[in-house]
C-alpha positions as CSV (number, residue, x, y, z in Angstrom):
1,M,-11.0,-5.6,-27.5
2,A,-12.9,-8.7,-26.4
3,N,-10.5,-11.4,-27.7
4,K,-6.9,-12.3,-28.0
5,P,-6.2,-10.9,-31.5
6,A,-7.0,-7.4,-30.2
7,F,-3.9,-7.7,-28.1
8,E,-1.8,-8.0,-31.3
9,R,-2.9,-4.5,-32.5
10,T,0.0,-2.0,-32.1
11,D,-2.2,0.7,-30.6
12,T,-3.6,-1.7,-28.0
13,I,-0.2,-3.0,-27.0
14,I,1.2,0.5,-26.7
15,F,-1.8,1.5,-24.6
16,L,-1.6,-1.5,-22.3
17,G,2.2,-0.9,-22.0
18,G,1.5,2.7,-21.2
19,I,-1.0,2.0,-18.4
20,T,1.2,-0.8,-17.1
21,A,4.0,1.8,-16.9
22,L,1.9,4.6,-15.3
23,T,2.9,3.8,-11.7
24,A,6.6,3.3,-12.6
25,V,6.7,6.6,-14.6
26,S,4.9,8.3,-11.7
27,V,7.7,7.3,-9.4
28,D,10.7,7.5,-11.7
29,I,9.8,11.0,-13.1
30,V,10.1,12.5,-9.6
31,L,13.4,10.8,-8.8
32,P,15.6,13.7,-9.9
33,S,13.5,16.1,-7.9
34,T,13.2,14.4,-4.5
35,G,15.9,16.5,-2.9
36,V,14.9,19.6,-4.8
37,V,11.3,19.4,-3.6
38,A,12.3,18.8,0.0
39,R,14.6,21.8,-0.1
40,A,11.9,23.9,-1.8
41,F,9.7,23.5,1.3
42,G,12.6,23.7,3.8
43,A,12.5,20.0,4.7
44,P,15.5,17.7,5.1
45,E,16.6,16.3,1.8
46,Q,16.1,12.7,2.8
47,Q,12.4,13.4,3.4
48,G,12.1,13.7,-0.4
49,A,12.1,9.9,-0.4
50,L,8.6,10.1,1.1
51,L,7.4,11.0,-2.4
52,V,8.4,7.4,-3.4
53,G,7.5,5.5,-0.2
54,L,4.1,7.1,0.3
55,Y,3.1,6.5,-3.3
56,F,3.9,2.8,-2.9
57,I,1.9,2.4,0.3
58,A,-1.1,4.1,-1.2
59,Y,-0.8,2.1,-4.4
60,A,-0.8,-1.1,-2.3
61,I,-4.0,-0.1,-0.6
62,G,-5.8,1.2,-3.6
63,Q,-5.2,-1.6,-6.0
64,L,-6.8,-4.2,-3.6
65,F,-10.0,-2.2,-4.1
66,W,-9.7,-1.6,-7.8
67,G,-8.7,-5.1,-8.7
68,L,-11.8,-6.5,-7.0
69,F,-13.9,-3.7,-8.5
70,S,-12.7,-4.6,-12.0
71,D,-13.7,-8.3,-11.4
72,A,-17.1,-7.2,-10.2
73,F,-18.0,-4.3,-12.5
74,G,-15.7,-4.5,-15.5
75,R,-12.2,-3.5,-16.4
76,R,-13.2,-0.5,-18.5
77,K,-15.2,1.2,-15.8
78,A,-12.5,0.6,-13.3
79,L,-9.9,2.1,-15.6
80,L,-11.9,5.2,-16.4
81,M,-12.5,5.9,-12.7
82,T,-8.9,5.3,-11.6
83,L,-7.5,7.5,-14.5
84,A,-9.9,10.3,-13.6
85,G,-8.9,10.2,-9.9
86,F,-5.2,10.0,-10.8
87,T,-5.6,13.2,-13.0
88,V,-7.2,15.2,-10.2
89,A,-4.6,14.1,-7.6
90,S,-1.8,14.9,-10.0
91,L,-3.1,18.4,-10.4
92,A,-3.4,18.7,-6.6
93,C,0.2,17.7,-6.3
94,A,1.2,20.4,-8.8
95,A,-0.7,23.1,-6.9
96,A,0.3,22.0,-3.3
97,P,1.2,25.0,-1.2
98,T,3.0,23.0,1.5
99,F,5.1,19.8,1.7
100,Q,2.4,18.2,3.9
101,M,-0.2,19.0,1.3
102,L,2.0,17.6,-1.4
103,L,2.5,14.3,0.4
104,A,-1.3,14.1,1.0
105,A,-2.0,14.6,-2.7
106,R,0.7,12.2,-3.6
107,F,-0.9,9.6,-1.3
108,V,-4.3,10.1,-3.1
109,Q,-2.5,9.8,-6.4
110,G,-1.2,6.4,-5.4
111,L,-4.7,5.3,-4.3
112,F,-5.9,5.9,-7.9
113,G,-2.8,4.4,-9.6
114,A,-4.3,1.0,-10.2
115,S,-4.1,0.9,-14.0
116,P,-1.1,-1.6,-14.0
117,V,-3.2,-4.1,-12.0
118,I,-6.1,-3.7,-14.4
119,A,-3.8,-4.2,-17.4
120,R,-2.5,-7.5,-15.9
121,A,-6.0,-8.7,-15.3
122,M,-6.9,-7.9,-18.9
123,V,-3.9,-10.0,-20.1
124,R,-5.1,-12.9,-17.9
125,D,-8.6,-12.5,-19.4
126,V,-7.4,-13.4,-22.9
127,A,-4.2,-15.5,-22.3
128,S,-2.5,-17.9,-19.9
129,G,0.8,-19.7,-19.3
130,E,3.6,-18.9,-21.6
131,D,1.3,-16.9,-23.9
132,A,0.5,-14.6,-21.1
133,A,4.2,-14.4,-20.1
134,R,5.1,-13.3,-23.7
135,I,2.5,-10.5,-23.6
136,M,3.7,-9.5,-20.2
137,T,7.4,-9.3,-21.3
138,V,6.3,-7.0,-24.2
139,L,4.4,-4.8,-21.7
140,G,7.4,-5.0,-19.4
141,A,9.7,-3.9,-22.2
142,I,7.4,-0.9,-22.9
143,L,7.3,-0.2,-19.2
144,T,11.1,-0.1,-18.8
145,M,11.5,2.0,-22.0
146,A,9.1,4.5,-20.5
147,T,11.0,4.5,-17.2
148,M,14.2,5.0,-19.1
149,F,12.9,8.3,-20.3
150,A,10.9,9.3,-17.3
151,P,13.9,10.5,-15.1
152,V,15.4,12.3,-18.2
153,L,12.0,14.0,-18.7
154,G,11.8,14.8,-15.0
155,S,15.3,16.4,-15.2
156,G,14.3,18.4,-18.3
157,L,11.1,19.7,-16.6
158,L,13.2,20.7,-13.6
159,I,15.6,22.7,-15.9
160,L,12.9,24.3,-18.1
161,F,10.2,24.9,-15.5
162,S,10.0,23.5,-12.0
163,W,9.1,20.4,-10.1
164,R,5.4,21.3,-10.3
165,A,5.6,20.7,-14.1
166,I,6.3,17.1,-13.4
167,F,2.9,16.6,-11.9
168,V,1.1,18.6,-14.6
169,F,2.7,16.2,-17.1
170,L,1.4,13.2,-15.2
171,A,-2.1,14.7,-15.2
172,V,-2.0,15.2,-19.0
173,L,-0.7,11.6,-19.5
174,A,-3.5,10.2,-17.5
175,M,-6.0,12.2,-19.5
176,V,-4.6,10.8,-22.8
177,F,-5.0,7.2,-21.5
178,A,-8.6,8.0,-20.3
179,T,-9.5,9.3,-23.7
180,Y,-8.2,6.1,-25.4
181,T,-10.2,4.1,-22.9
182,W,-13.4,6.0,-23.5
183,F,-13.2,5.9,-27.3
184,A,-11.2,2.8,-28.3
185,L,-11.2,0.2,-25.4
186,G,-13.6,-2.6,-25.2
187,E,-14.4,-4.9,-22.2
188,T,-12.3,-8.1,-21.6
189,G,-13.6,-9.2,-18.2
190,G,-16.6,-11.2,-19.4
191,E,-19.5,-11.6,-17.1
192,K,-19.6,-9.0,-14.3
193,R,-20.0,-10.5,-10.8
194,P,-21.0,-7.6,-8.4
195,E,-21.7,-10.1,-5.6
196,R,-18.0,-10.6,-5.3
197,F,-17.5,-7.0,-4.2
198,S,-17.7,-8.0,-0.5
199,F,-15.4,-8.8,2.5
200,R,-16.7,-12.3,2.5
201,F,-15.4,-12.9,-1.0
202,I,-12.1,-11.2,-0.2
203,R,-11.6,-13.5,2.8
204,T,-12.4,-16.6,0.8
205,A,-10.5,-15.8,-2.4
206,G,-7.6,-14.4,-0.4
207,A,-7.3,-17.5,1.8
208,R,-7.3,-19.7,-1.3
209,L,-4.6,-17.8,-3.1
210,L,-2.4,-17.3,0.0
211,T,-2.4,-21.0,0.6
212,T,-1.5,-21.9,-3.0
213,R,2.2,-22.3,-3.4
214,A,2.1,-21.7,-7.2
215,Y,0.8,-18.3,-6.4
216,I,2.8,-17.4,-3.3
217,V,6.3,-18.3,-4.5
218,P,6.5,-16.3,-7.7
219,M,4.6,-13.4,-6.0
220,A,7.1,-13.4,-3.2
221,V,10.2,-13.6,-5.5
222,G,8.9,-10.8,-7.6
223,G,8.0,-8.7,-4.6
224,L,11.3,-9.2,-2.8
225,T,13.3,-8.4,-6.0
226,F,11.2,-5.2,-6.4
227,G,12.1,-4.3,-2.8
228,G,15.7,-4.2,-3.7
229,Y,15.1,-2.3,-7.0
230,V,13.1,0.5,-5.3
231,S,16.2,1.4,-3.2
232,V,17.5,3.2,-6.3
233,G,14.4,5.3,-6.5
234,A,14.3,6.1,-2.9
235,T,18.0,7.2,-2.5
236,G,19.7,7.0,-5.8
237,A,19.5,10.7,-6.7
238,I,20.7,11.8,-3.3
239,I,23.5,9.2,-3.1
240,T,24.9,10.0,-6.6
241,E,24.7,13.8,-5.8
242,Q,26.4,13.7,-2.4
243,R,28.8,10.8,-3.0
244,Y,29.7,11.2,-6.7
245,G,28.8,14.8,-7.5
246,V,26.0,13.9,-10.0
247,S,23.5,16.8,-10.2
248,P,19.8,16.2,-9.9
249,E,19.4,17.3,-13.5
250,A,22.1,14.8,-14.7
251,F,20.7,11.9,-12.6
252,G,18.0,11.3,-15.2
253,A,20.6,10.3,-17.8
254,L,22.3,8.0,-15.2
255,F,19.0,6.3,-14.4
256,A,18.3,5.8,-18.1
257,I,21.2,3.3,-18.1
258,V,19.4,1.3,-15.4
259,A,16.1,1.5,-17.3
260,G,17.8,0.3,-20.5
261,V,19.3,-2.7,-18.7
262,N,15.8,-3.4,-17.3
263,T,14.4,-3.3,-20.8
264,G,17.1,-5.7,-22.0
265,G,16.2,-8.1,-19.2
266,A,12.5,-8.1,-20.2
267,L,13.3,-8.7,-23.9
268,F,15.8,-11.4,-23.0
269,A,13.1,-13.1,-21.0
270,R,10.8,-13.1,-24.1
271,Q,13.6,-14.7,-26.1
272,L,14.1,-17.4,-23.4
273,L,10.4,-18.2,-23.4
274,G,10.7,-19.3,-27.0
275,R,13.3,-21.9,-26.0
276,I,12.7,-23.0,-22.4
277,S,9.8,-23.2,-20.0
278,L,8.5,-20.4,-17.8
279,R,9.8,-22.4,-14.7
280,Q,13.3,-22.6,-16.3
281,V,13.3,-18.9,-17.0
282,G,12.6,-18.3,-13.4
283,T,15.7,-20.5,-12.4
284,V,17.9,-18.5,-14.8
285,A,16.6,-15.2,-13.5
286,V,17.0,-16.0,-9.8
287,T,20.5,-17.4,-10.4
288,L,21.5,-14.0,-11.9
289,L,19.8,-12.3,-9.0
290,G,21.9,-14.3,-6.5
291,L,25.0,-13.3,-8.3
292,A,23.9,-9.7,-8.2
293,G,23.3,-10.0,-4.5
294,I,26.8,-11.3,-3.9
295,V,28.3,-8.5,-6.0
296,N,26.4,-5.8,-4.1
297,L,27.3,-7.4,-0.7
298,G,30.9,-7.2,-1.7
299,L,30.5,-3.5,-2.6
300,T,29.3,-2.7,0.9
301,F,32.8,-3.4,2.1
302,A,34.5,-1.3,-0.6
303,T,34.6,2.3,-1.7
304,P,33.7,1.8,-5.4
305,S,33.9,4.3,-8.2
306,L,30.7,5.4,-9.8
307,P,31.0,3.0,-12.7
308,A,31.7,0.0,-10.3
309,F,28.8,1.0,-8.0
310,W,26.4,1.6,-10.9
311,G,27.6,-1.7,-12.5
312,G,26.4,-3.6,-9.4
313,V,23.1,-1.8,-9.6
314,C,22.7,-2.7,-13.3
315,L,23.4,-6.4,-12.6
316,Y,20.6,-6.5,-10.1
317,V,18.3,-4.6,-12.4
318,A,19.0,-7.0,-15.3
319,A,17.7,-9.9,-13.1
320,F,14.8,-7.7,-12.0
321,G,13.9,-7.1,-15.7
322,I,13.6,-10.9,-16.2
323,I,11.9,-11.7,-12.9
324,L,9.1,-9.0,-12.9
325,P,7.1,-10.0,-15.9
326,T,7.7,-13.8,-15.7
327,S,6.9,-14.0,-11.9
328,M,3.6,-12.0,-12.5
329,A,2.6,-14.4,-15.3
330,A,3.5,-17.4,-13.2
331,A,1.6,-16.1,-10.2
332,M,-1.5,-15.4,-12.3
333,E,-1.8,-19.0,-13.4
334,P,-3.8,-20.2,-10.4
335,A,-6.0,-17.1,-10.4
336,G,-9.0,-19.0,-11.9
337,D,-11.9,-16.7,-12.7
338,T,-10.7,-13.9,-10.4
339,P,-7.7,-12.4,-12.2
340,G,-8.4,-8.8,-11.1
341,F,-8.4,-9.8,-7.4
342,A,-5.3,-12.0,-7.8
343,A,-3.4,-9.3,-9.6
344,S,-4.4,-6.7,-7.0
345,L,-3.5,-8.9,-4.1
346,M,-0.1,-9.7,-5.7
347,G,0.5,-6.1,-6.5
348,A,-0.5,-4.9,-3.0
349,I,1.9,-7.3,-1.3
350,Q,4.6,-6.4,-3.8
351,M,4.1,-2.7,-3.1
352,I,4.2,-3.2,0.6
353,T,7.6,-5.0,0.1
354,A,8.7,-2.1,-2.1
355,S,7.7,0.4,0.6
356,I,9.8,-1.6,3.1
357,G,12.7,-1.5,0.6
358,A,12.4,2.3,0.3
359,F,12.2,2.7,4.1
360,I,15.2,0.4,4.6
361,A,17.3,2.3,2.0
362,S,16.3,5.6,3.5
363,S,17.2,4.5,7.0
364,L,20.6,3.2,5.9
365,F,21.4,6.4,4.0
366,D,24.7,7.8,5.3
367,G,25.9,9.7,2.3
368,T,27.6,6.7,0.7
369,H,26.5,3.9,-1.7
370,V,25.9,1.4,1.1
371,A,22.2,2.1,1.4
372,I,21.5,0.8,-2.1
373,S,24.1,-2.0,-2.2
374,L,23.1,-3.5,1.2
375,T,19.4,-3.3,0.5
376,M,19.8,-5.0,-2.8
377,A,22.0,-7.7,-1.3
378,G,19.5,-8.4,1.5
379,F,16.5,-8.6,-0.8
380,A,18.3,-10.7,-3.4
381,G,19.3,-13.2,-0.7
382,L,15.7,-13.5,0.6
383,A,14.3,-14.0,-3.0
384,V,16.8,-16.8,-3.7
385,L,15.9,-18.4,-0.4
386,V,12.1,-18.3,-1.2
387,L,12.6,-19.9,-4.6
388,I,14.8,-22.7,-3.3
389,T,12.4,-23.4,-0.5
390,G,9.5,-23.5,-2.9
391,R,11.2,-25.8,-5.3
392,L,12.2,-28.2,-2.4
393,L,8.6,-28.3,-1.2
394,D,7.4,-29.0,-4.7
395,R,9.7,-32.0,-4.9
396,R,8.5,-33.4,-1.5
397,S,4.9,-33.1,-2.6
398,I,5.5,-35.2,-5.8
C-alpha cells in the first residue's frame, strides 16, 4: 500500500476507517454501561464518566509517542505494536476485579489507542489538500457509522452478557485489525528517520507547528468542537436515564441517532468539497456550529422535552461531523515531512480538550440536561471565536 491508488481499494478504505474509528468505538461502546459499571463496584454513578475521561487523557499522552514513533520507524510497525498493547489492555479491563483496577487498565488501553493518529499520517503520506480532505471525510463517515452501532452493540452485550463482554469485544476487534496489518498492509511512510525520535526534535518540530497559524487554527477549532461533543459521552446515558427515563439498554438506540447525524455531516462535507474550497467548507461548518451553540444556550434556560433536547444535541453534532475531518485535513497541510508527529500533536491537544469537556460536563451534572447543553454552548462559542480571530489575522498579514 505504498501509493495513492491503494487507498481506493475497498478493503483498505474499510480497514483505515476501522482503525480511525477504534478510539471512538472504544468510548462509545461503553456509554450505556458507565452507570452500570459504577454501580457494579459500589461507586457513585457519576464516577462511571471516568471510563471516558481517563481514556481521553491516556490517549492524548500515548499518541504523542506513537505518532513520532511512526515517523521514525514506520507506520506498520507502530500500528502492530499499538494494536497488540490495546488487545492486552482490553482483556485486562474485562478481567478487572475492582473499579480501581478497571480504571488503571482503561488508562493503559488509551495509551495504546493510537491507531487513528497513524491512519491520519498514512493519508497525509499519499495525499494533501482537498484530496486528503476527501479521503478523511470517507474515513469520517465510516467512523461515525461505526459509532452509530457501537452504543447499540454495547447495550446488546449488556443485555446478553455483562459489561465485561464489551471489553472482550474490543480485544477481538483489535486482533482482527492486527491480523490485517500483518498480512495485507504495506508501508506508506517512506524513508525511516530514527534520529527524529528525540526530545530535541520534538521541541523543534513542536515549536514550528505551534507557531504556524495554518496549523493552530483548524486544530483548535476541531479540538474545541470535540470538547462539546464529548459531553454526550460523559453524561448522556446518565442524564437521559435520570431526567427522561431512558434505560441504559435503550440509550444505544438514542445515541445511534446522534451518530447518524454525524455521518450525514461527514458525507455532506465530502459533497461540499466537490463544489467549494476547504476554507469555505470550514466557514459553513463553523456558522452551523455557532447556530448550534445559540440553540443549546437557549435550552439551558428551558425545561425541554427529550426530542427538543436531543434536537439541540443533533444540531451540534451535525456541525461536528463536518468540522472534524475537514479541520484535520487543513491542519495537516503545513505538516511537511513529519505527518505522524503533526497528527499526534494535534490529536493530543484535541484529546486534552475533550477531557476538559468531559470533566466540565461531569462537574455540571445535576440530574438535568444543562450539563450537556451548557458545555456545548460554551465550546461552540470558543470555536467560533478562534476561527474569526484566525481569519482576521490572516487578512492583516496580507
